[in-house]
Steps between C-alpha positions, in 0.01 A plus 500: 500500500607861453647693793311829488167665574267524205388848399135529406419746223154650474256312281474802268877489441502124435216547255701758304798264486301197383486589125877552495562128547405461135795400282521502118692320228723778369664701780713215632618396155577861411709534817698186411561628147608839634755345734649280230506790253701705751734205556548451127570867431742522791686187390525616140621844610752356745642269234521772235648765730702326775518816708124460548534144631494592873180702451356216292569253781322732746197530274485127432537407867218735595276355229583147609385599846186647341430165334516332840238751615280375215568143612373612839177630345467179307509274805218714640310418176464868412747543212236402242129426517522182291649226717704350214653838414577576864674163528698548177627848592580392855670174410709603200604868448467591870587160648746258341664781303579650843628165637183466704236228519156654519376210715786540748452876521127460551559252784741722692313823432124453510432244776830554684565876490146633467351224711754536782605865472718596795511146643859435623486132405296489180534833316789458249583872523526488879707180484724658235561808714596278793727266303679791329581659836284807443303445819823494702612847383538736796643816341440704188870473418482120505194507273666733251825306496365147501178528303483823300847573366601134485199432279551813293868410440405146393639335810221245471562408135641155576210437734264589216662234281480248784133577560425464129662156483412350839162669531311562180671256262518228766125536554435474126717188481254329731196592289433306185545714191616817677866478395392450139273804526782703655739395222245584232430845643869580537570375147244743359649789699855400398406480133333841505789668681759332276319647202474844659835524679735233366614160629559625855178695514331245726786511750549876512142613456308228682706303751712793623207737570296214647771401750587860590252783443183291514602335827607831655162652418316192626682513835437871545132450416469226761644737759268785406189282512513358854834548679471641856121476483425148619400481864231404745169683526535698178232593254533371145542866403824506701688193377523580128612815320385688196776710347487854361832553320624776273483438127860379458461230765170393349686412179675219689268419791154596388389303195171311475356623827801401712462808717151401622602204716277581796207551267577165338505319835165650591342402166734238346280408205501848345701522172808719521356766268212564742700523823544877481125547464441270797750704702313820418173343616656372823618852586141558615594288804673709770732222622609408148559864412716544813704190414588653162545863601876536547683214331714554190691256283794282599756774437302799380231699674278767344443812709339425833590129496781290650693233309455142614876466545494795742196350674679165546825655626317720750292207622806280555683770696189594698444136597858420598623839624695483824610804702872552546 
């Protein structure tokens, strides 16, 4: 069971949200095409003008992370209205192409994370925070050194490779047909990138951004969503964050409704393109409005808001401060 107090929205608010659960058969596919178009253009540009390669890797890594966000929508059955189309988009361009089994992701995300949100033993996010050492951090300096800058400077790159092999691929090896599906998806990506960017295109413009930029963004997003929020006797409005970043941060951290994580947890079946509208409806609720009043993005903060990094650092020091 989840470890929080449910927040009850007024019936009039829930009634306004209800129509926004409706998905369609074009927005999800268009989002997938947009991400792959950006990846293709970046790869072609990076191959043609090598001085653009670092920027291309940044763009590709951010779009790979965006595809995982679409995988997330897919396991909630909201990426497309037609079940077969939702399954295709989730399994292939957003799943196996991203070294991810849609069935595995659904198992750890929907019943485990959503079903046990904030549970120290059963929520994968809570367990991950504990196993990584995040819950043992007692100073802002230790957090910055061990979890922010180390991640940013790719100190976890070898761990990313290990997790890919011993986690995702090992799981697929135990499921009939999954390794063949993974190989087929990667072969299609490799062929396309070889055509666009030469024989090493797959390595430089798929594997490198996936193991570096995409993983860095994924780790930072995990921190922004729930870190320092889990605890006893909290409302569900208090254990998940929405983010309100500046435009430049949104380019990397804000695609496909990623910024509306609290809104998503409150109404998990809503398609990503409707989450902003749901947020605007929920602002009629005083407690929800207060929960979203002052928070910015991970690093950036529009006027009157505070970045989540600043919020986390202040909370760590406030919790563990000791007088001299």
